[in-house]
N, C-alpha and C positions, 0 to 999 in steps of 0.2 A: 469861359469867363471865370477868372479867379475872384476871390473875395476882394482883393485890392482893386479890381476893375468894376465893382458894382457901382451903380449910380449913387452919387452922394458920398461915396467913400473917398477919403483923402488918397491921392495918388502916391504910391511909393514904388520905386524901381524894384522889380522882383525877378528871380530866376524863372526859367520856363515853367509853366504851370505843372504842378505835381501830377495832375491827372493825365497829362499828355502821354500817349503810348510811346515807349522807348523804341519800339521797332514797328515796321510796317506789318500788319497782321496777315496780309494776303499771301506771302510766301510760306507762312506757317500752316496754312489750312491744308488738310488732306484732300486728295482727289475724291470726287463724289462716289466712285466705285472702287472696290478692292483691287489692288494691283495684281496682275496675273502674268505668268511666264509660260507655263505649260499650255500647249495648244495655240500659242501665238507666235508671231515672227521673232519675238525676243529670245525664244529658246535656242535659236541658232547660235547665239553668242555665249551660251553657257558651256563650260568645259565638260565634255562627255564623261571624263573621269569623275568629276564632281557629281554628276547625275547618277552614275553607277554606285558611287559611295553612299549617296543619299538613299538610294533604293535598298542597298544591303542593310543599312542602319534602320530604315523603316520596317523592313521585314523582321529584323531582330527585335525591334521595339514592340511590334505587334505581338510577337510570341512572348516577349517578356511580360507584357501586360496580361496575357492570357494565363501564363504560368503563375504569376503573383496572385491573380484572382482565384485560381484553383487552390493555392496555398491557404487562402482565407477560409475556404470551405472545408479544408482539412484540419483547421485549427492551428496551423503553423504561423499564421499572421493574424494579429488582432483586427486589423482593418487594412483595406487597400483602396486608394482613390485612383481608379484606372484612367489612363490618358488615351485609351483607344479612340481613334478618330482624330486625335490631336498630335499624332506622332511627327508630322511635318514640322510643327512648331518646336517640339522638344528637341529633335535632332538638329535642326538649323541653329537653334540657340547654342547648342554645344559646339558645333563645328565652326562658327564664325569667330570664336575667341582664340587669342593666342595663349600659349602656356602661362604667360605672366599675368593674364587677365583673371578677373574673378566672376564667378557665377553665383547669383543669389536666387535660389529656387524657392518655390512654395511647396506645400505638402504633396501636390499632384505631379511634381516635376522630377520624380525618381528617374524617369527615362532620360531626361537631359543630363542628370548627374552621371548615369551609367555611360552614356554616349561620350561624355567628357573624359572617361577613363576610370571612373570609380568602380570598385568591386561590386558586382550585382547584389551580393549578400549584404555588404556594408550599407548599401542604399536602402535596404529593407529593415535595418536594425531598429530604427525608431518605431516603425510600424509593427514590428514584432514585440516591442515593449521591453527589449533588453537594456537599452541605454537611450540617453537623450539624443545622441547621434553616434553612428557607428564608425566614424572616420575622423581623421585630423583635418579640419578645414584648411589650415595653412599649407599642409602638404599638397592637397589637391586643388587649392584655390576655389573651393566650393563651400559656401556658407552652409550652416546646418539647415537641413530641410525644415521649412518653417510651417508650423500648424496654425498659429494665430494669423489672421488675415492681414496682409500688407505690412507687417512689422519689419519685414526684411528690406523694405524700400528705403527708409531713412538710414538703415545700416549701410546699404549699398552706396548711398550718397556720401555718407561720412567717410567710408573707405576711399571712394574715388576722389573726394575733395582733399583728403589727407595725402593721397598719392601724388596729386598734382602739386600740393605745397612742397612736398619732398623732392619733386622733380622726377618721380618715377613714371615711366611710360606704361601706365596701367589703365584699363577700362573695366568698369563694372557693368554687368548686364543683369538687371533685376526682373524676374518673372513674377507675374501676378495674374489672377483670374479677373473676370469682369466683376465678380462680387467684391473683390478687394478694392475696386475703384470707388466704392461707396464709403470706405474707411477714411478717417482723418489722416492716417499715416500716409496715404496715397497723395493727398493734396499737400501736406507739409513737405514730403520728399520732393515732389515736382517743383514746388516754389523755391525751395532752398537750392536745388540743383540748377535751376535756370538762372537765378540771381548770381550764383557763384560760378556758373559755367562748368560745373563738375563733369568730368568725363564718364558719364553714366548713360545707359540706354534702358528705358522702361519698356518692357515687353508685355503687353496685355493679351492674354489668350481669351478672347470672347467666345466662350463655348455655349452661349445661349441662356444658361441658368446659373444662378448663385444658389446651389442646392436645388430648391424648388421655385425660386423667385426668377421669373423671366426678366430679360434686360429692360423691357418697357416699363416694368415696375420699379426700376432702379434709377433710370435717367430719361429725360426728355430731349437730350442732346441728339443732333443728327447722327453722331457716332461717338464712340469713346475717344477716338483720335482727335476729334474736334476740341476736346478739353485742353489739348496742348497749347492752343493759342492764348488761353487765359493765363498761362504762366510764362509765355514768351519763348516757347520752343516749337520746333516743327512737329507736326503730327502726320504720321504715315498710316495708311489703311491698306492692308494686304490680305489676299486670299490665304487663310491659314492652313488650307489643305493642299496648297501648291508649294511643295518643298523648295523648288527652285526659286520661286518668288520670295518666300520667307527668307531664304538664305541671302538673296540679293539685297533685300530691303534692310535686313539686320546688318549685313556687311557694310552697307553705306552708312548706317547710323553709327556703327562702331568706329569706322574710319573718321567720320565727322568728329566724334568725341575725342579720338586720339589726336586730331589736329588742333585741339583746343577750342573748338567751336561750340562746345556745350552739349547738353542732353537732347535726346529725341524720344518722343512717345510713339511707339509702334503698336497698332492694334491689329491683331490677326483674327479674322472672322472664321471661326471653325465650329465644331459641334462635338459635344460629349456623347459618344455613341452608347455608353453604358451608364449605369446609375452613378450618382455622386460618389458613393462608396458601396461596399457590400451590405451596409446597414440601411441603405436607402431603397425605397420603392418608387422608381421613376414613373410608373404607370399612373400614379396619383396626380401628376401635374403635366404630363405630356402624352400624346397619343402615338401608337405604333406607326401610323402612316407617316408621321413627321420624321421618325428615325429612319424608316425605309427610304424616304426621299433623299436623306443625306448620304445613304449608302452609295448612291450613284455618284457622289462626289468624294468617295473614299480616297485618302491621300496615297495609299499604297497602289490602288488601281490606277489613279491618275498618272503617277510617275511610271508605272509598269507599261501602261498603254503608250506613253510618249516614247519610252526607250525601245519597245518592240517595233513601233511604227518607223522609227528612225534606223532600225537595224542594229542597234547597240546592245540589245538583249534578246536572247532566244530562250526556248523552253529549258535548255540545259542550264543556262545562267540563272533562270528563275528557280529551278530545282536546287541549284547549288546554294543560293541564298537561303532557301528554306531549310536545307540540311544543316547549314551553319547555325541557324536560329534554333533548330531542334537540339543540337549539341549543347548550346548555351543553356537551353531550358532544362535539359537533363542534368547538367552539372548544378544548376541552381536548385533544382528539386532535391537532388541528393544531399547537398550541403544544408539546405533548410530543413530537411527531415532528420538531421542529426541534432540531438538536444544540445543546447549551448552549455558550455562549462562556466558556471557562474561563481564569482568570488564574492562572498558576503561583504568583505571589507571594502569593496568598491562602492558601497553605499555612501561612503564618506569622501570619495575622490571627486574632484572637480565640482565641489559645491561652493567652496570659498577658496580664494588664493591662500589665505591663512585661516585655518580652522578656528572656530569660536570655542570658548571653554565648554559650552554645552555639547558640541560635537565631539570634542576630545573625550569628554566623560562617557558619552554614548559609545564611541569607538572602543574605549577601554573596556566597557562592560561587555560589548559584543565579543571582543577578543578573548575575554576571560571565559565566556560561555563556550566559544568555539574550542578553546584549549581544553576545557573540562570535558567536552563531548569527545574530543579526540583521545584524551587520556582514558575515558570510559571505554571507548572502542578498542583501545590497544591493551588495556590491563584488566578490564572487567569491572563489575560494580563495586569491588572492594578497593579500587584505586582511590588514593587520597585520604583513606580513613586512618 
């Protein structure tokens, strides 16, 4: 009932009530259980070559996480947020995109960036503390790895909406953790994207904890995917440790966005096997038995079991994937153990498009100091007297 229809109110012809839903909510609701492919009849429809590629990338990703974690213990990385246990989400997110599309990762999504083709060392540059980002986002179509929670989501929507206005066939896939769904940026991004039908996919990796806060302390919703209906977009719930299922659901969401049908919210139910970062003590908020239970649903083991049972992978193939991952880890280790060559004047690069007067003064002062130091090294203490 609108205000105009209240008893005693003067009747005036009005448009449809503003409160009336624009769309039928039923088709937007996610299934009650996460969608699965591995171990079901649906796996017969999946391209075997895709399954083998997913397996190789999962094995490489697992080794990448282990090597990066070791580098933090050696002092070569300041911090590393491991995605061990979430590799299926990371790899699928990278593989469903076309070259022209954009990936908007969070700080834990280094593996997705590497799987999309980014140099493994460049993916760690931010976490090493060398630069704000170690790569050209435009070249790789990967936004900077984002440490502030959920701020990449409005950026993804903006890029996707702008691409649509320009007529560019581009889809943006924005990754976020369950903790990021409690941020205002998450809600603003979803609302804007749905209203304008921006070609963007929101991919939530629900790994159980926002650092130490369990999901039940963040939301009372049936699932995070259910939040989609409040914005007028479909919500999909998928087993985040089932690489084939994640790839299929994300592929469908990307295709839907590319057809101009608007955004989709995909929630992948997964688990963070390791601590939030190397600076976190996970034993303070979860028990070892919980972690052990999730090891039985390990994404690498799930896919490996499926492939071996179908005769698509044997011991030699498993060993080959491990050897390739070891070669990658050895190269990463060697390159990260080399001290970076730092250029002091880079302090003033990429701060502003046009330097402020203060920055110009500071840059000139530093340049003078560097020149004096070089002159001292070349000519001795008497130089310049």
